[in-house]
N, C-alpha and C positions, 0 to 999 in steps of 0.2 A: 858810570855809577853801578854799584851791586845791586843786585835784584833779590827781593823777598818774595817768595812764591808763597802765597797763602791760597786756601782753597777755590776762592771765587776771584781772584785778582792777583796782579802780579804789582809790587811796589818797589819803586826805585828810592835809594837812600846813599846819603854820603857816609863814608867811615874812613876818618883821617885820622892821625896820630896816636898815640900810645899814652897810656898811664889812666888814673882814675876816670872812668866812663861819665861822659856828659851825653844826654839824649836831648836835642833840640826838637822843639814841636811848634810848628808854623801856625798861623791863624787863618781864619776863614777867608776862601778866595786868594790865598797867597802861596808860599812854596816854600821849599828849603832852600833855594839861592837867596832868600833875604838873610839868612844865616850865615852866609859865605865868609863875611870879613870877621864876625865874631868867632866862627870856627879857625879861621887863620890865626887869631889872637891865641887862641886857648890850645890849639892842636900841640905845640911844643910840649906841653905839661900833661894833656888829657886826652884821652879817646874821645873824639867827638863824632857822633852819629845823629844823623839828621834825615827822617823820611819825607819824602813827598806823600800826604796822606790820600786816600783813595779818591780818584778822580782829580786830582792837582797836578801840577807839573808834569813830570814823565811817567806817573804812575797810571794804571789803567782805570778803567770802570768796571766795578764787580758786577758779576753776571747775575747776582741776586738782588743788585740795587740796594745793599744793605750799608746804610751810611750811619746808622744809630750809634751812639756812644759805647756801647758795649762791643759792637763789632771793632771800632777805631781803637778800644784801649786793648782788645785782644791783639791787634796788630803791633801795638807797642810792646806787649809782651812777647809776642813771635819774635819781632826785631832783636829784642836783648837776647831771647834764647838762640837764634840761629847765629847770631854775632858772638855767641859766648861772653855776654856781659852780664856781671851781677852788681849789685848794689849802685846802679847808676843815679845822678841827680838829673832828674826830669826838671828841663827847663822849657816852660811853654807860654808863648806870647798870645795874646787875645783867646780865640777859641783853643788854641792850643794849651792855654792855661787852665779851661775848663777841663780838657782832655788829661792832663798832667793829674788834675786833683782827683777827677773819676776813675782813672788808673789806679792811683794811690788807694783810693776806696775799696774799689773792686778786688785789689792784690795786695793786702796790707804785707809790709815786708819786702816787697818788689824794689821799692826805691829807696837810696840811702839819703836824699832828700829831695825836697819839691821846690820849684821856683816859678813863681806865677807872675808875668809881665803885662801889666795895664790891663787887667781882667778883674772886675768885680765877680766874684763868683756865686752870689746872691742874684740869679738871672730873671727873678719873678718881675721886677720892673722893666728890665728890657723887654721879655717876653709880652708882657701887656702893651709896651709900644710898638711892637712889630706886629702884633695880632692887629693892632688898630691900622696898620698898613697892609695887611695881609693879601688883600686883592693886588696891589701894586707889587709886593714882593714876588709873589708866588707865580705871578702871569709871565710867561716867556716874553710877550711883546713889551714889557714894563720894567723886569727885573733889571737888565744890564743899566737903565737909565738909574735906577735906584741906586744899584752897586757903585757906580761912578759917583753919584752925589755923597753916598755915604763915605767913600773912602777920600774923596774931597775934603769932607768935613773933619776927618781925622789926621790930615796932613798939615802941619804948621808951615808958615812961610820958612822957618828957618831949616826944614829939612833939604839936604844937600840935592842939587838936580839929579846928580846920578842915581842915588838912592830913590828919589821921586820916581824916575824912569823904571828904576826896578821893580817898584811895588805895583806901579801902573801897569807893566807889562805882565806880571804875575796875574793881576786881577782880570785883565782883558781876556787873557789866555785860559782862563779856568771856565769850563762850559756852564752855560746858563744854567742847566739843570742842577747843578753840583750847590749853587747858593741856596736855593729852597730845600733841598735834601738835606743840607748839614743841618739846617735850622729846623727841621721836621718837628724835634721836641718842643721849640717854642710853640707851634702853632697846634699839635696834635696832642700834648699832655693836659690833664685837667690843671686846675689852678693847684690843687693839692699835690698831685705828682710834681710839678715844676718846683714848689716849694722844698719838696723832699729830695729832688736833684740838687738843687740849691745848699739845703742843709748838709747833705751827705758830701758834697764838694769843700763847703767851710771845714767841716769836722775832719775831714781826710788831711788837712794841714796840720792836725795835732798828732798824727800817726808818726811822724817824723820829723827832722828839722825842716823849717819852711820858711821862706822870705818871699813876700810880696813887693815889687817894684811896681809903682804908680806913676802915672805922667802928671798928676794931681792929686791934692789932697783929698781924702775920703774917708771923712771923719766918721759918719754914721756907720758905713760898710765896716770900717776897721773897728768900731765899738762892739759891732755884732759878731765879727770875726774874733775878737779878743774873749768874748763869752764860750764861744764853740772850739777854738783852737787858741787858747791863752799862750802857748809857747811859739806860736807864730811871728817873725820877726816882720818889721815893714820898712819900706825906704821910699822916698818921693824924689825923682827926677823930673823936673817940670820940663814938659816938651809935648809934641803930637804924640800920637798913639804908638808909632815905632821908635820907641826909646832907643832900642840898640843900633838903630840907623840914625836918628837924628843926634843923639848924644852919646856917641858910642864910648868915648873914654871913660865918661861917668858911669855908664853902663857895665863896662867891663870891670870897673874899680870895685863897685858893688858887689857884682856875681862873683868875682876874684877873691874878695875879702871874705864872703860868705864860704865858698868852697872852702878855703883855707882853714877856717874855723870849724869844719867838720871833723 
């Protein structure tokens, strides 16, 4: 894997194929290997990049311990610059979806389009839920048990065994400290600040063509999204949280149709 040298950390990333660029952003305590089959599908027609975020996979730990969204979105921009990529489609799963939206918000005009897979960008409710579990989530003694329980709740019985083993391996390999570090926004922002992050993320989907792909209907969220980003498209593929691994053919079809429409 090529290496992106940042001021405080080296990041590994995948770079395969040629054509209009796609940048795949993985989720919390996940990794770029979860995009492997998706990249194999799209690389004959698209240049596909997928970084391991700070602290994940083969990437390093930043010497300044910076895991906030601004640092992560700067990494996305730096990756595009080093790779010579312009007008990419940012495809983000879970936390990667939040990162894609915040990157678009901070750098208008960077992305040709945004795709958010199974991530409600209004994170206020999730933030309140995690704050109620803060002692468990943030304690080194209990965090991994919490992480395993959360992952198990998001994997449906229909997940192929090979894919299940893949995400479980990535989950277990991500250092304990990374989980709470990536969620610092949820614990350390005020309610108004968290609401601001949520609104900026949702409004960002109106800055360029955008698509949300959900694993279940999200009527209240999409009603709010329609107010803030009325041009954003939506699709539902009923499955567990990792749609691209559990329902790969359907996910690739929806994503491919959206890319071809641009």
